[in-house]
CHARMM-style PDB file with segment names, atoms N, HN, CA, C and O in Angstrom:
ATOM      1  N   MET     1      31.857 -21.381 -36.444  1.00  0.00      PROA
ATOM      2  CA  MET     1      31.228 -20.173 -35.981  1.00  0.00      PROA
ATOM      3  C   MET     1      32.080 -18.980 -36.403  1.00  0.00      PROA
ATOM      4  O   MET     1      33.309 -19.033 -36.446  1.00  0.00      PROA
ATOM      5  N   ASP     2      31.387 -17.942 -36.701  1.00  0.00      PROA
ATOM      6  HN  ASP     2      30.388 -17.899 -36.666  1.00  0.00      PROA
ATOM      7  CA  ASP     2      32.132 -16.748 -37.095  1.00  0.00      PROA
ATOM      8  C   ASP     2      32.321 -15.807 -35.904  1.00  0.00      PROA
ATOM      9  O   ASP     2      31.707 -15.973 -34.850  1.00  0.00      PROA
ATOM     10  N   GLU     3      33.157 -14.853 -36.100  1.00  0.00      PROA
ATOM     11  HN  GLU     3      33.656 -14.718 -36.956  1.00  0.00      PROA
ATOM     12  CA  GLU     3      33.544 -13.930 -35.032  1.00  0.00      PROA
ATOM     13  C   GLU     3      32.375 -13.066 -34.566  1.00  0.00      PROA
ATOM     14  O   GLU     3      32.257 -12.806 -33.368  1.00  0.00      PROA
ATOM     15  N   SER     4      31.524 -12.621 -35.454  1.00  0.00      PROA
ATOM     16  HN  SER     4      31.619 -12.832 -36.427  1.00  0.00      PROA
ATOM     17  CA  SER     4      30.396 -11.755 -35.085  1.00  0.00      PROA
ATOM     18  C   SER     4      29.386 -12.510 -34.213  1.00  0.00      PROA
ATOM     19  O   SER     4      28.799 -11.927 -33.301  1.00  0.00      PROA
ATOM     20  N   ALA     5      29.182 -13.798 -34.488  1.00  0.00      PROA
ATOM     21  HN  ALA     5      29.658 -14.272 -35.229  1.00  0.00      PROA
ATOM     22  CA  ALA     5      28.270 -14.594 -33.664  1.00  0.00      PROA
ATOM     23  C   ALA     5      28.815 -14.723 -32.243  1.00  0.00      PROA
ATOM     24  O   ALA     5      28.052 -14.652 -31.280  1.00  0.00      PROA
ATOM     25  N   LEU     6      30.116 -14.910 -32.107  1.00  0.00      PROA
ATOM     26  HN  LEU     6      30.736 -14.967 -32.889  1.00  0.00      PROA
ATOM     27  CA  LEU     6      30.730 -14.996 -30.779  1.00  0.00      PROA
ATOM     28  C   LEU     6      30.539 -13.691 -30.002  1.00  0.00      PROA
ATOM     29  O   LEU     6      30.196 -13.717 -28.820  1.00  0.00      PROA
ATOM     30  N   PHE     7      30.757 -12.561 -30.656  1.00  0.00      PROA
ATOM     31  HN  PHE     7      31.036 -12.540 -31.616  1.00  0.00      PROA
ATOM     32  CA  PHE     7      30.594 -11.277 -29.983  1.00  0.00      PROA
ATOM     33  C   PHE     7      29.130 -11.022 -29.598  1.00  0.00      PROA
ATOM     34  O   PHE     7      28.849 -10.432 -28.554  1.00  0.00      PROA
ATOM     35  N   ARG     8      28.208 -11.471 -30.450  1.00  0.00      PROA
ATOM     36  HN  ARG     8      28.436 -11.950 -31.297  1.00  0.00      PROA
ATOM     37  CA  ARG     8      26.787 -11.344 -30.112  1.00  0.00      PROA
ATOM     38  C   ARG     8      26.449 -12.173 -28.870  1.00  0.00      PROA
ATOM     39  O   ARG     8      25.732 -11.709 -27.983  1.00  0.00      PROA
ATOM     40  N   MET     9      26.968 -13.392 -28.815  1.00  0.00      PROA
ATOM     41  HN  MET     9      27.551 -13.769 -29.536  1.00  0.00      PROA
ATOM     42  CA  MET     9      26.705 -14.257 -27.663  1.00  0.00      PROA
ATOM     43  C   MET     9      27.320 -13.674 -26.388  1.00  0.00      PROA
ATOM     44  O   MET     9      26.710 -13.734 -25.321  1.00  0.00      PROA
ATOM     45  N   ILE    10      28.509 -13.120 -26.496  1.00  0.00      PROA
ATOM     46  HN  ILE    10      29.005 -13.072 -27.364  1.00  0.00      PROA
ATOM     47  CA  ILE    10      29.137 -12.489 -25.335  1.00  0.00      PROA
ATOM     48  C   ILE    10      28.290 -11.299 -24.875  1.00  0.00      PROA
ATOM     49  O   ILE    10      28.097 -11.105 -23.675  1.00  0.00      PROA
ATOM     50  N   GLY    11      27.792 -10.516 -25.809  1.00  0.00      PROA
ATOM     51  HN  GLY    11      27.950 -10.674 -26.784  1.00  0.00      PROA
ATOM     52  CA  GLY    11      26.924  -9.385 -25.469  1.00  0.00      PROA
ATOM     53  C   GLY    11      25.641  -9.847 -24.788  1.00  0.00      PROA
ATOM     54  O   GLY    11      25.192  -9.234 -23.820  1.00  0.00      PROA
ATOM     55  N   GLN    12      25.050 -10.934 -25.296  1.00  0.00      PROA
ATOM     56  HN  GLN    12      25.415 -11.432 -26.082  1.00  0.00      PROA
ATOM     57  CA  GLN    12      23.834 -11.468 -24.682  1.00  0.00      PROA
ATOM     58  C   GLN    12      24.108 -11.957 -23.261  1.00  0.00      PROA
ATOM     59  O   GLN    12      23.312 -11.723 -22.352  1.00  0.00      PROA
ATOM     60  N   MET    13      25.246 -12.640 -23.078  1.00  0.00      PROA
ATOM     61  HN  MET    13      25.893 -12.830 -23.816  1.00  0.00      PROA
ATOM     62  CA  MET    13      25.589 -13.120 -21.738  1.00  0.00      PROA
ATOM     63  C   MET    13      25.787 -11.951 -20.772  1.00  0.00      PROA
ATOM     64  O   MET    13      25.395 -12.036 -19.609  1.00  0.00      PROA
ATOM     65  N   ARG    14      26.382 -10.881 -21.238  1.00  0.00      PROA
ATOM     66  HN  ARG    14      26.700 -10.811 -22.183  1.00  0.00      PROA
ATOM     67  CA  ARG    14      26.576  -9.709 -20.381  1.00  0.00      PROA
ATOM     68  C   ARG    14      25.236  -9.080 -20.010  1.00  0.00      PROA
ATOM     69  O   ARG    14      25.050  -8.640 -18.875  1.00  0.00      PROA
ATOM     70  N   GLU    15      24.303  -9.036 -20.961  1.00  0.00      PROA
ATOM     71  HN  GLU    15      24.454  -9.394 -21.882  1.00  0.00      PROA
ATOM     72  CA  GLU    15      22.969  -8.512 -20.668  1.00  0.00      PROA
ATOM     73  C   GLU    15      22.255  -9.383 -19.634  1.00  0.00      PROA
ATOM     74  O   GLU    15      21.576  -8.872 -18.743  1.00  0.00      PROA
ATOM     75  N   ILE    16      22.414 -10.696 -19.761  1.00  0.00      PROA
ATOM     76  HN  ILE    16      22.965 -11.111 -20.485  1.00  0.00      PROA
ATOM     77  CA  ILE    16      21.791 -11.618 -18.803  1.00  0.00      PROA
ATOM     78  C   ILE    16      22.364 -11.392 -17.408  1.00  0.00      PROA
ATOM     79  O   ILE    16      21.624 -11.359 -16.424  1.00  0.00      PROA
ATOM     80  N   VAL    17      23.677 -11.238 -17.328  1.00  0.00      PROA
ATOM     81  HN  VAL    17      24.278 -11.265 -18.127  1.00  0.00      PROA
ATOM     82  CA  VAL    17      24.328 -11.003 -16.035  1.00  0.00      PROA
ATOM     83  C   VAL    17      23.847  -9.688 -15.432  1.00  0.00      PROA
ATOM     84  O   VAL    17      23.555  -9.624 -14.237  1.00  0.00      PROA
ATOM     85  N   THR    18      23.762  -8.648 -16.241  1.00  0.00      PROA
ATOM     86  HN  THR    18      23.999  -8.700 -17.212  1.00  0.00      PROA
ATOM     87  CA  THR    18      23.323  -7.337 -15.751  1.00  0.00      PROA
ATOM     88  C   THR    18      21.888  -7.400 -15.240  1.00  0.00      PROA
ATOM     89  O   THR    18      21.590  -6.875 -14.167  1.00  0.00      PROA
ATOM     90  N   SER    19      21.005  -8.033 -15.994  1.00  0.00      PROA
ATOM     91  HN  SER    19      21.248  -8.460 -16.865  1.00  0.00      PROA
ATOM     92  CA  SER    19      19.605  -8.119 -15.557  1.00  0.00      PROA
ATOM     93  C   SER    19      19.474  -8.995 -14.311  1.00  0.00      PROA
ATOM     94  O   SER    19      18.636  -8.720 -13.452  1.00  0.00      PROA
ATOM     95  N   ALA    20      20.289 -10.044 -14.202  1.00  0.00      PROA
ATOM     96  HN  ALA    20      20.970 -10.268 -14.900  1.00  0.00      PROA
ATOM     97  CA  ALA    20      20.251 -10.889 -13.009  1.00  0.00      PROA
ATOM     98  C   ALA    20      20.735 -10.118 -11.785  1.00  0.00      PROA
ATOM     99  O   ALA    20      20.187 -10.273 -10.694  1.00  0.00      PROA
ATOM    100  N   GLN    21      21.756  -9.293 -11.963  1.00  0.00      PROA
ATOM    101  HN  GLN    21      22.202  -9.167 -12.849  1.00  0.00      PROA
ATOM    102  CA  GLN    21      22.250  -8.485 -10.847  1.00  0.00      PROA
ATOM    103  C   GLN    21      21.182  -7.501 -10.376  1.00  0.00      PROA
ATOM    104  O   GLN    21      20.993  -7.311  -9.175  1.00  0.00      PROA
ATOM    105  N   LYS    22      20.485  -6.876 -11.327  1.00  0.00      PROA
ATOM    106  HN  LYS    22      20.639  -7.030 -12.303  1.00  0.00      PROA
ATOM    107  CA  LYS    22      19.422  -5.934 -10.964  1.00  0.00      PROA
ATOM    108  C   LYS    22      18.294  -6.650 -10.227  1.00  0.00      PROA
ATOM    109  O   LYS    22      17.769  -6.139  -9.238  1.00  0.00      PROA
ATOM    110  N   ALA    23      17.923  -7.840 -10.716  1.00  0.00      PROA
ATOM    111  HN  ALA    23      18.349  -8.255 -11.519  1.00  0.00      PROA
ATOM    112  CA  ALA    23      16.851  -8.598 -10.078  1.00  0.00      PROA
ATOM    113  C   ALA    23      17.254  -9.023  -8.666  1.00  0.00      PROA
ATOM    114  O   ALA    23      16.435  -8.999  -7.747  1.00  0.00      PROA
ATOM    115  N   THR    24      18.513  -9.412  -8.500  1.00  0.00      PROA
ATOM    116  HN  THR    24      19.178  -9.432  -9.247  1.00  0.00      PROA
ATOM    117  CA  THR    24      18.995  -9.815  -7.181  1.00  0.00      PROA
ATOM    118  C   THR    24      18.977  -8.638  -6.219  1.00  0.00      PROA
ATOM    119  O   THR    24      18.550  -8.780  -5.073  1.00  0.00      PROA
ATOM    120  N   ARG    25      19.434  -7.485  -6.671  1.00  0.00      PROA
ATOM    121  HN  ARG    25      19.781  -7.370  -7.602  1.00  0.00      PROA
ATOM    122  CA  ARG    25      19.424  -6.289  -5.827  1.00  0.00      PROA
ATOM    123  C   ARG    25      18.002  -5.931  -5.414  1.00  0.00      PROA
ATOM    124  O   ARG    25      17.743  -5.610  -4.254  1.00  0.00      PROA
ATOM    125  N   LYS    26      17.081  -5.991  -6.382  1.00  0.00      PROA
ATOM    126  HN  LYS    26      17.292  -6.253  -7.324  1.00  0.00      PROA
ATOM    127  CA  LYS    26      15.686  -5.650  -6.093  1.00  0.00      PROA
ATOM    128  C   LYS    26      15.096  -6.638  -5.092  1.00  0.00      PROA
ATOM    129  O   LYS    26      14.405  -6.233  -4.157  1.00  0.00      PROA
ATOM    130  N   ALA    27      15.361  -7.922  -5.278  1.00  0.00      PROA
ATOM    131  HN  ALA    27      15.923  -8.251  -6.038  1.00  0.00      PROA
ATOM    132  CA  ALA    27      14.831  -8.925  -4.360  1.00  0.00      PROA
ATOM    133  C   ALA    27      15.401  -8.731  -2.954  1.00  0.00      PROA
ATOM    134  O   ALA    27      14.679  -8.875  -1.968  1.00  0.00      PROA
ATOM    135  N   ARG    28      16.671  -8.411  -2.860  1.00  0.00      PROA
ATOM    136  HN  ARG    28      17.258  -8.295  -3.662  1.00  0.00      PROA
ATOM    137  CA  ARG    28      17.300  -8.184  -1.560  1.00  0.00      PROA
ATOM    138  C   ARG    28      16.688  -6.963  -0.870  1.00  0.00      PROA
ATOM    139  O   ARG    28      16.411  -6.999   0.329  1.00  0.00      PROA
ATOM    140  N   ARG    29      16.482  -5.896  -1.621  1.00  0.00      PROA
ATOM    141  HN  ARG    29      16.708  -5.868  -2.595  1.00  0.00      PROA
ATOM    142  CA  ARG    29      15.879  -4.688  -1.042  1.00  0.00      PROA
ATOM    143  C   ARG    29      14.445  -4.956  -0.587  1.00  0.00      PROA
ATOM    144  O   ARG    29      14.036  -4.524   0.491  1.00  0.00      PROA
ATOM    145  N   ASP    30      13.691  -5.672  -1.417  1.00  0.00      PROA
ATOM    146  HN  ASP    30      14.024  -6.023  -2.292  1.00  0.00      PROA
ATOM    147  CA  ASP    30      12.313  -5.989  -1.045  1.00  0.00      PROA
ATOM    148  C   ASP    30      12.270  -6.847   0.217  1.00  0.00      PROA
ATOM    149  O   ASP    30      11.423  -6.638   1.085  1.00  0.00      PROA
ATOM    150  N   ALA    31      13.185  -7.811   0.316  1.00  0.00      PROA
ATOM    151  HN  ALA    31      13.873  -7.980  -0.390  1.00  0.00      PROA
ATOM    152  CA  ALA    31      13.236  -8.658   1.510  1.00  0.00      PROA
ATOM    153  C   ALA    31      13.581  -7.828   2.739  1.00  0.00      PROA
ATOM    154  O   ALA    31      13.015  -8.047   3.810  1.00  0.00      PROA
ATOM    155  N   ASP    32      14.500  -6.881   2.599  1.00  0.00      PROA
ATOM    156  HN  ASP    32      14.959  -6.703   1.729  1.00  0.00      PROA
ATOM    157  CA  ASP    32      14.844  -6.003   3.721  1.00  0.00      PROA
ATOM    158  C   ASP    32      13.649  -5.154   4.135  1.00  0.00      PROA
ATOM    159  O   ASP    32      13.423  -4.942   5.327  1.00  0.00      PROA
ATOM    160  N   ARG    33      12.888  -4.669   3.170  1.00  0.00      PROA
ATOM    161  HN  ARG    33      13.071  -4.841   2.202  1.00  0.00      PROA
ATOM    162  CA  ARG    33      11.696  -3.871   3.486  1.00  0.00      PROA
ATOM    163  C   ARG    33      10.668  -4.715   4.238  1.00  0.00      PROA
ATOM    164  O   ARG    33      10.075  -4.263   5.218  1.00  0.00      PROA
ATOM    165  N   ARG    34      10.467  -5.938   3.770  1.00  0.00      PROA
ATOM    166  HN  ARG    34      10.948  -6.306   2.974  1.00  0.00      PROA
ATOM    167  CA  ARG    34       9.496  -6.811   4.426  1.00  0.00      PROA
ATOM    168  C   ARG    34       9.957  -7.182   5.832  1.00  0.00      PROA
ATOM    169  O   ARG    34       9.143  -7.262   6.752  1.00  0.00      PROA
ATOM    170  N   GLN    35      11.239  -7.404   5.999  1.00  0.00      PROA
ATOM    171  HN  GLN    35      11.901  -7.339   5.252  1.00  0.00      PROA
ATOM    172  CA  GLN    35      11.769  -7.735   7.318  1.00  0.00      PROA
ATOM    173  C   GLN    35      11.518  -6.584   8.285  1.00  0.00      PROA
ATOM    174  O   GLN    35      11.185  -6.807   9.449  1.00  0.00      PROA
ATOM    175  N   HSD    36      11.674  -5.377   7.813  1.00  0.00      PROA
ATOM    176  HN  HSD    36      11.944  -5.196   6.867  1.00  0.00      PROA
ATOM    177  CA  HSD    36      11.421  -4.198   8.647  1.00  0.00      PROA
ATOM    178  C   HSD    36       9.948  -4.143   9.059  1.00  0.00      PROA
ATOM    179  O   HSD    36       9.633  -3.768  10.188  1.00  0.00      PROA
ATOM    180  N   LEU    37       9.055  -4.512   8.154  1.00  0.00      PROA
ATOM    181  HN  LEU    37       9.312  -4.817   7.236  1.00  0.00      PROA
ATOM    182  CA  LEU    37       7.631  -4.478   8.464  1.00  0.00      PROA
ATOM    183  C   LEU    37       7.253  -5.558   9.471  1.00  0.00      PROA
ATOM    184  O   LEU    37       6.355  -5.351  10.286  1.00  0.00      PROA
ATOM    185  N   LYS    38       7.923  -6.703   9.427  1.00  0.00      PROA
ATOM    186  HN  LYS    38       8.653  -6.871   8.764  1.00  0.00      PROA
ATOM    187  CA  LYS    38       7.618  -7.787  10.353  1.00  0.00      PROA
ATOM    188  C   LYS    38       8.005  -7.425  11.780  1.00  0.00      PROA
ATOM    189  O   LYS    38       7.351  -7.857  12.729  1.00  0.00      PROA
ATOM    190  N   THR    39       9.053  -6.643  11.938  1.00  0.00      PROA
ATOM    191  HN  THR    39       9.585  -6.292  11.167  1.00  0.00      PROA
ATOM    192  CA  THR    39       9.529  -6.316  13.279  1.00  0.00      PROA
ATOM    193  C   THR    39       8.730  -5.200  13.929  1.00  0.00      PROA
ATOM    194  O   THR    39       8.835  -5.005  15.140  1.00  0.00      PROA
ATOM    195  N   SER    40       7.935  -4.460  13.166  1.00  0.00      PROA
ATOM    196  HN  SER    40       7.850  -4.618  12.183  1.00  0.00      PROA
ATOM    197  CA  SER    40       7.170  -3.368  13.760  1.00  0.00      PROA
ATOM    198  C   SER    40       6.059  -3.942  14.635  1.00  0.00      PROA
ATOM    199  O   SER    40       5.450  -4.957  14.298  1.00  0.00      PROA
ATOM    200  N   ALA    41       5.808  -3.291  15.743  1.00  0.00      PROA
ATOM    201  HN  ALA    41       6.302  -2.466  16.017  1.00  0.00      PROA
ATOM    202  CA  ALA    41       4.797  -3.762  16.685  1.00  0.00      PROA
ATOM    203  C   ALA    41       3.416  -3.342  16.204  1.00  0.00      PROA
ATOM    204  O   ALA    41       3.178  -2.187  15.852  1.00  0.00      PROA
ATOM    205  N   ARG    42       2.532  -4.302  16.201  1.00  0.00      PROA
ATOM    206  HN  ARG    42       2.725  -5.240  16.487  1.00  0.00      PROA
ATOM    207  CA  ARG    42       1.149  -4.026  15.816  1.00  0.00      PROA
ATOM    208  C   ARG    42       0.279  -4.104  17.067  1.00  0.00      PROA
ATOM    209  O   ARG    42       0.553  -4.911  17.955  1.00  0.00      PROA
ATOM    210  N   PRO    43      -0.747  -3.293  17.151  1.00  0.00      PROA
ATOM    211  CA  PRO    43      -1.641  -3.401  18.309  1.00  0.00      PROA
ATOM    212  C   PRO    43      -2.394  -4.725  18.248  1.00  0.00      PROA
ATOM    213  O   PRO    43      -2.687  -5.238  17.168  1.00  0.00      PROA
ATOM    214  N   ASP    44      -2.703  -5.272  19.424  1.00  0.00      PROA
ATOM    215  HN  ASP    44      -2.466  -4.856  20.301  1.00  0.00      PROA
ATOM    216  CA  ASP    44      -3.387  -6.561  19.471  1.00  0.00      PROA
ATOM    217  C   ASP    44      -4.757  -6.496  18.815  1.00  0.00      PROA
ATOM    218  O   ASP    44      -5.101  -7.317  17.964  1.00  0.00      PROA
ATOM    219  N   LYS    45      -5.517  -5.515  19.225  1.00  0.00      PROA
ATOM    220  HN  LYS    45      -5.238  -4.848  19.916  1.00  0.00      PROA
ATOM    221  CA  LYS    45      -6.864  -5.380  18.681  1.00  0.00      PROA
ATOM    222  C   LYS    45      -7.204  -3.898  18.639  1.00  0.00      PROA
ATOM    223  O   LYS    45      -6.999  -3.204  19.635  1.00  0.00      PROA
ATOM    224  N   PRO    46      -7.710  -3.393  17.534  1.00  0.00      PROA
ATOM    225  CA  PRO    46      -8.056  -1.969  17.492  1.00  0.00      PROA
ATOM    226  C   PRO    46      -9.203  -1.668  18.459  1.00  0.00      PROA
ATOM    227  O   PRO    46     -10.154  -2.439  18.587  1.00  0.00      PROA
ATOM    228  N   VAL    47      -9.086  -0.551  19.118  1.00  0.00      PROA
ATOM    229  HN  VAL    47      -8.313   0.075  19.014  1.00  0.00      PROA
ATOM    230  CA  VAL    47     -10.096  -0.148  20.094  1.00  0.00      PROA
ATOM    231  C   VAL    47     -11.015   0.879  19.436  1.00  0.00      PROA
ATOM    232  O   VAL    47     -10.547   1.918  18.972  1.00  0.00      PROA
ATOM    233  N   PRO    48     -12.324   0.597  19.390  1.00  0.00      PROA
ATOM    234  CA  PRO    48     -13.243   1.570  18.783  1.00  0.00      PROA
ATOM    235  C   PRO    48     -13.380   2.793  19.685  1.00  0.00      PROA
ATOM    236  O   PRO    48     -13.199   2.689  20.898  1.00  0.00      PROA
ATOM    237  N   PRO    49     -13.693   3.933  19.112  1.00  0.00      PROA
ATOM    238  CA  PRO    49     -13.863   5.147  19.924  1.00  0.00      PROA
ATOM    239  C   PRO    49     -15.106   5.035  20.803  1.00  0.00      PROA
ATOM    240  O   PRO    49     -16.059   4.331  20.470  1.00  0.00      PROA
ATOM    241  N   ASP    50     -15.076   5.732  21.910  1.00  0.00      PROA
ATOM    242  HN  ASP    50     -14.302   6.305  22.180  1.00  0.00      PROA
ATOM    243  CA  ASP    50     -16.222   5.734  22.819  1.00  0.00      PROA
ATOM    244  C   ASP    50     -17.382   6.488  22.181  1.00  0.00      PROA
ATOM    245  O   ASP    50     -17.234   7.645  21.788  1.00  0.00      PROA
ATOM    246  N   THR    51     -18.538   5.834  22.078  1.00  0.00      PROA
ATOM    247  HN  THR    51     -18.659   4.894  22.397  1.00  0.00      PROA
ATOM    248  CA  THR    51     -19.719   6.469  21.492  1.00  0.00      PROA
ATOM    249  C   THR    51     -20.727   6.859  22.563  1.00  0.00      PROA
ATOM    250  O   THR    51     -21.776   7.420  22.248  1.00  0.00      PROA
ATOM    251  N   ASP    52     -20.425   6.572  23.816  1.00  0.00      PROA
ATOM    252  HN  ASP    52     -19.573   6.116  24.072  1.00  0.00      PROA
ATOM    253  CA  ASP    52     -21.347   6.901  24.898  1.00  0.00      PROA
ATOM    254  C   ASP    52     -21.340   8.391  25.220  1.00  0.00      PROA
ATOM    255  O   ASP    52     -22.291   8.893  25.819  1.00  0.00      PROA
ATOM    256  N   ILE    53     -20.305   9.091  24.841  1.00  0.00      PROA
ATOM    257  HN  ILE    53     -19.532   8.682  24.354  1.00  0.00      PROA
ATOM    258  CA  ILE    53     -20.192  10.510  25.148  1.00  0.00      PROA
ATOM    259  C   ILE    53     -21.124  11.292  24.221  1.00  0.00      PROA
ATOM    260  O   ILE    53     -21.003  11.212  22.998  1.00  0.00      PROA
ATOM    261  N   ALA    54     -22.043  12.041  24.804  1.00  0.00      PROA
ATOM    262  HN  ALA    54     -22.141  12.106  25.797  1.00  0.00      PROA
ATOM    263  CA  ALA    54     -22.999  12.820  24.016  1.00  0.00      PROA
ATOM    264  C   ALA    54     -22.351  14.123  23.572  1.00  0.00      PROA
ATOM    265  O   ALA    54     -21.483  14.670  24.252  1.00  0.00      PROA
ATOM    266  N   ASP    55     -22.791  14.603  22.421  1.00  0.00      PROA
ATOM    267  HN  ASP    55     -23.496  14.158  21.869  1.00  0.00      PROA
ATOM    268  CA  ASP    55     -22.291  15.872  21.899  1.00  0.00      PROA
ATOM    269  C   ASP    55     -22.955  17.005  22.684  1.00  0.00      PROA
ATOM    270  O   ASP    55     -24.182  17.096  22.698  1.00  0.00      PROA
ATOM    271  N   PRO    56     -22.173  17.868  23.339  1.00  0.00      PROA
ATOM    272  CA  PRO    56     -22.798  18.943  24.137  1.00  0.00      PROA
ATOM    273  C   PRO    56     -23.588  19.929  23.293  1.00  0.00      PROA
ATOM    274  O   PRO    56     -24.525  20.539  23.809  1.00  0.00      PROA
ATOM    275  N   GLN    57     -23.260  20.114  22.034  1.00  0.00      PROA
ATOM    276  HN  GLN    57     -22.499  19.619  21.615  1.00  0.00      PROA
ATOM    277  CA  GLN    57     -23.999  21.040  21.178  1.00  0.00      PROA
ATOM    278  C   GLN    57     -25.340  20.452  20.761  1.00  0.00      PROA
ATOM    279  O   GLN    57     -26.284  21.197  20.496  1.00  0.00      PROA
ATOM    280  N   ALA    58     -25.439  19.131  20.698  1.00  0.00      PROA
ATOM    281  HN  ALA    58     -24.672  18.525  20.913  1.00  0.00      PROA
ATOM    282  CA  ALA    58     -26.686  18.499  20.275  1.00  0.00      PROA
ATOM    283  C   ALA    58     -27.788  18.711  21.306  1.00  0.00      PROA
ATOM    284  O   ALA    58     -28.967  18.707  20.952  1.00  0.00      PROA
ATOM    285  N   ASP    59     -27.431  18.896  22.562  1.00  0.00      PROA
ATOM    286  HN  ASP    59     -26.473  18.900  22.849  1.00  0.00      PROA
ATOM    287  CA  ASP    59     -28.444  19.108  23.599  1.00  0.00      PROA
ATOM    288  C   ASP    59     -29.149  20.455  23.435  1.00  0.00      PROA
ATOM    289  O   ASP    59     -30.308  20.589  23.826  1.00  0.00      PROA
ATOM    290  N   ASN    60     -28.478  21.440  22.873  1.00  0.00      PROA
ATOM    291  HN  ASN    60     -27.536  21.331  22.556  1.00  0.00      PROA
ATOM    292  CA  ASN    60     -29.040  22.785  22.731  1.00  0.00      PROA
ATOM    293  C   ASN    60     -29.908  22.943  21.489  1.00  0.00      PROA
ATOM    294  O   ASN    60     -30.607  23.949  21.365  1.00  0.00      PROA
ATOM    295  N   LEU    61     -29.887  21.991  20.573  1.00  0.00      PROA
ATOM    296  HN  LEU    61     -29.320  21.174  20.673  1.00  0.00      PROA
ATOM    297  CA  LEU    61     -30.624  22.117  19.314  1.00  0.00      PROA
ATOM    298  C   LEU    61     -32.048  21.602  19.469  1.00  0.00      PROA
ATOM    299  O   LEU    61     -32.279  20.632  20.191  1.00  0.00      PROA
ATOM    300  N   PRO    62     -33.021  22.251  18.788  1.00  0.00      PROA
ATOM    301  CA  PRO    62     -34.398  21.737  18.822  1.00  0.00      PROA
ATOM    302  C   PRO    62     -34.481  20.475  17.960  1.00  0.00      PROA
ATOM    303  O   PRO    62     -33.634  20.268  17.091  1.00  0.00      PROA
ATOM    304  N   PRO    63     -35.483  19.637  18.187  1.00  0.00      PROA
ATOM    305  CA  PRO    63     -35.617  18.427  17.371  1.00  0.00      PROA
ATOM    306  C   PRO    63     -35.890  18.782  15.907  1.00  0.00      PROA
ATOM    307  O   PRO    63     -36.489  19.818  15.618  1.00  0.00      PROA
ATOM    308  N   ALA    64     -35.459  17.939  15.005  1.00  0.00      PROA
ATOM    309  HN  ALA    64     -34.972  17.097  15.239  1.00  0.00      PROA
ATOM    310  CA  ALA    64     -35.628  18.183  13.570  1.00  0.00      PROA
ATOM    311  C   ALA    64     -37.096  18.042  13.191  1.00  0.00      PROA
ATOM    312  O   ALA    64     -37.798  17.159  13.683  1.00  0.00      PROA
ATOM    313  N   LYS    65     -37.549  18.930  12.307  1.00  0.00      PROA
ATOM    314  HN  LYS    65     -36.979  19.648  11.907  1.00  0.00      PROA
ATOM    315  CA  LYS    65     -38.936  18.905  11.839  1.00  0.00      PROA
ATOM    316  C   LYS    65     -38.998  18.126  10.526  1.00  0.00      PROA
ATOM    317  O   LYS    65     -38.118  18.280   9.680  1.00  0.00      PROA
ATOM    318  N   PRO    66     -40.021  17.295  10.344  1.00  0.00      PROA
ATOM    319  CA  PRO    66     -40.154  16.592   9.068  1.00  0.00      PROA
ATOM    320  C   PRO    66     -40.595  17.556   7.969  1.00  0.00      PROA
ATOM    321  O   PRO    66     -41.182  18.602   8.247  1.00  0.00      PROA
ATOM    322  N   PHE    67     -40.306  17.196   6.727  1.00  0.00      PROA
ATOM    323  HN  PHE    67     -39.829  16.346   6.502  1.00  0.00      PROA
ATOM    324  CA  PHE    67     -40.704  18.027   5.590  1.00  0.00      PROA
ATOM    325  C   PHE    67     -42.212  17.965   5.410  1.00  0.00      PROA
ATOM    326  O   PHE    67     -42.825  16.906   5.546  1.00  0.00      PROA
ATOM    327  N   ASP    68     -42.802  19.117   5.102  1.00  0.00      PROA
ATOM    328  HN  ASP    68     -42.304  19.977   4.992  1.00  0.00      PROA
ATOM    329  CA  ASP    68     -44.235  19.157   4.832  1.00  0.00      PROA
ATOM    330  C   ASP    68     -44.530  18.712   3.407  1.00  0.00      PROA
ATOM    331  O   ASP    68     -45.503  18.003   3.147  1.00  0.00      PROA
ATOM    332  N   GLN    69     -43.685  19.137   2.505  1.00  0.00      PROA
ATOM    333  HN  GLN    69     -42.895  19.713   2.716  1.00  0.00      PROA
ATOM    334  CA  GLN    69     -43.933  18.861   1.100  1.00  0.00      PROA
ATOM    335  C   GLN    69     -42.625  18.381   0.467  1.00  0.00      PROA
ATOM    336  O   GLN    69     -41.582  19.018   0.620  1.00  0.00      PROA
ATOM    337  N   ILE    70     -42.689  17.262  -0.239  1.00  0.00      PROA
ATOM    338  HN  ILE    70     -43.535  16.745  -0.364  1.00  0.00      PROA
ATOM    339  CA  ILE    70     -41.511  16.711  -0.903  1.00  0.00      PROA
ATOM    340  C   ILE    70     -41.746  16.751  -2.399  1.00  0.00      PROA
ATOM    341  O   ILE    70     -42.774  16.282  -2.887  1.00  0.00      PROA
ATOM    342  N   GLU    71     -40.795  17.309  -3.124  1.00  0.00      PROA
ATOM    343  HN  GLU    71     -39.960  17.690  -2.728  1.00  0.00      PROA
ATOM    344  CA  GLU    71     -40.906  17.424  -4.575  1.00  0.00      PROA
ATOM    345  C   GLU    71     -40.567  16.071  -5.208  1.00  0.00      PROA
ATOM    346  O   GLU    71     -39.510  15.499  -4.940  1.00  0.00      PROA
ATOM    347  N   GLU    72     -41.467  15.572  -6.043  1.00  0.00      PROA
ATOM    348  HN  GLU    72     -42.326  16.037  -6.261  1.00  0.00      PROA
ATOM    349  CA  GLU    72     -41.241  14.297  -6.718  1.00  0.00      PROA
ATOM    350  C   GLU    72     -40.735  14.553  -8.122  1.00  0.00      PROA
ATOM    351  O   GLU    72     -41.199  15.473  -8.794  1.00  0.00      PROA
ATOM    352  N   TRP    73     -39.817  13.770  -8.555  1.00  0.00      PROA
ATOM    353  HN  TRP    73     -39.440  13.023  -8.008  1.00  0.00      PROA
ATOM    354  CA  TRP    73     -39.247  13.919  -9.902  1.00  0.00      PROA
ATOM    355  C   TRP    73     -39.780  12.878 -10.815  1.00  0.00      PROA
ATOM    356  OT1 TRP    73     -39.415  12.843 -11.991  1.00  0.00      PROA
TER     357      TRP     73
END
């Protein structure tokens, strides 16, 4: 083996180590983010808004009139 091939292999190994370190850091951060989400309290069941309450302004309005003439396209 020649000297340049050895230096190329050393460079490749360093790149592999660097990319592995970045991947490990990213995986650790993602796991920490997910752990934080698991600990947050979620409501048991969402409660729909009350629809029984009538709109006070709707009582003052006259009933809607149907259209007399509809334009056809």
